[in-house]
Phi, psi and omega in degrees: 000136180286129181239003180276194178289145180254054189297331186249013175067030184262358181249125180285175180297334180278359178086005180270141180282132176274094186291331179295317179292322179297318180294321179295319180295320178295317179298320179296317181295319180294318180297319179297321179293317179297320178297319178301311184288328176297314180294321181297318179295322179294322177297317181294318178299317183296318179292318180298323180278359177053064181298156189285334184209167178293325179301317180294318176304313183296320180294323178297317179294317181298326183267009187293338180278348183287142180240144178294156177293139174279168185301324183270357181285145177233134180301325182295341180274352186269156174298138180277136174237147187263342181276118177299136178289322178248095183299321184299322182280352182247020190294340181289333183234023180225127181267117180258129179258121180295126180296149179291148178304136182286141176251024179296133169262166184295338181288343179252003173286115186266331189206182184295323181300314181292321178297314180303320179299315179290322181297316181291340177293329183288108182279338180244151177306325180296326178295316182291325180295322178297324176296319180294318181295333182278356183263133173273174177299322178299317178300315183298314183290330178286313183294318184257028182300317181281312179191159176280326182104126182299128179095332184287324179302317179297320178297316180300316180298315181295321179296317180298314183298320183290323195255331192283147177233177193299324183287356177253013185304314184297316182293318180298317180295324177298317179297312181298328179283327183283323187302318180296347180271000185274164181299137175053036180298315181300323179294317177301321179300325183295341184252013173288136177281168178297323177298319180290325177294320178294322179295319180296317177300319178298318180296314180297322175299320182291328184264002183300324180293334180272315184277328186094152186297324182296317179292321179296320177297321178296316179294322178301321178292317179297324182269008176055046178260359181291000000 
């Protein structure tokens, strides 16, 4: 009879272990772990192959769970789905409805996916910069809790360099201080281009009068610019 904690609800009132439920929970945990590593490998491949855009990178990760047909597989044996996987190639017989403009404020941005949607709407650097300016440190830590996203950190740095002016110094410093606290920040740093690193150095030089040399040195260490 089980006498330990019943944290996962696998023990009945009679003290007997529900092995069927335990097996389902283990299967779920194993599947989640496999999905994580499959997506992680897809991200590494995409970065190694230098994909042309973040959208292409995102599609590669989304499709990472797909497997090629085996020799004996037949399409006729598979479940039929009505949604075309590649909408662009099916545009002659597929009606696409343009989504309504999002009215999300940064206080309702819950995760990286929602942020990316708003970020991609900005056709000009100034549009994207306004999104960054509207975010508090709490917003940044919530949205990028899991990860910033490969390639996105460099885009943020370039937008800040292009757009910020002296009266936005405080907000830019808040952003620069918050980003290193986000998930997988060190991994994102590894994929900064030389151009993006130079842009970051330029930004830190510009804010040194506001932050002071000691704080700038601290940020330089966090951003691995030493």
